[in-house]
C-alpha positions as CSV (number, residue, x, y, z in Angstrom):
1,M,-49.1,2.5,173.8
2,K,-51.6,1.9,176.7
3,I,-53.2,5.0,176.7
4,Y,-54.0,3.8,172.9
5,A,-55.3,0.6,174.0
6,L,-57.3,1.9,177.1
7,A,-59.2,4.8,174.2
8,L,-59.7,1.9,171.8
9,F,-61.5,-0.7,174.9
10,I,-63.8,2.9,175.9
11,L,-64.7,3.3,172.3
12,A,-65.4,-0.4,172.0
13,G,-67.7,-0.1,175.1
14,S,-69.5,2.9,174.1
15,Y,-70.2,1.9,170.6
16,Y,-72.7,-0.7,172.1
17,T,-74.6,2.0,173.9
18,F,-74.5,4.0,171.0
19,T,-75.8,1.7,168.8
20,Y,-78.8,0.8,171.3
21,G,-79.9,4.0,171.8
22,K,-79.8,4.4,167.7
23,S,-82.2,1.3,167.8
24,L,-84.5,2.8,170.6
25,W,-84.5,5.7,168.3
26,V,-85.2,4.1,165.5
27,D,-87.2,0.6,165.5
28,D,-89.0,1.4,169.1
29,K,-89.9,5.1,167.8
30,N,-88.9,6.2,171.6
31,I,-87.3,9.1,170.7
32,L,-86.3,10.6,174.4
33,A,-84.8,7.5,175.2
34,G,-82.9,7.1,172.1
35,F,-81.4,10.3,172.8
36,G,-80.9,10.0,176.1
37,A,-78.6,7.0,175.6
38,A,-76.4,8.2,172.9
39,L,-75.5,11.2,175.0
40,V,-74.7,8.9,177.6
41,A,-72.4,7.1,174.9
42,V,-70.9,10.4,173.7
43,L,-70.5,11.9,176.7
44,A,-68.8,8.1,177.8
45,I,-66.4,9.1,175.3
46,I,-65.4,12.2,175.4
47,V,-64.7,12.4,179.5
48,P,-62.3,10.1,179.8
49,A,-60.4,11.0,176.3
50,I,-59.9,14.4,177.7
51,F,-58.5,12.6,181.1
52,L,-56.4,10.6,179.5
53,F,-54.8,12.6,176.4
54,F,-54.6,15.9,178.5
55,R,-53.6,15.0,181.8
56,N,-50.0,13.9,180.7
57,Q,-49.2,17.9,179.4
């Protein structure tokens, strides 16, 4: 149960970064910075999730 709560916290934190990247891309027309922020958000979800869910196997 603690793992799922932590995963939800990671998703919530990365959601803000992802929406910031989308805002940079669409509103400010800064494609490179928007892509970089979105990439950081996706990596911030994937890497900890791999360690959380596959560490117990």
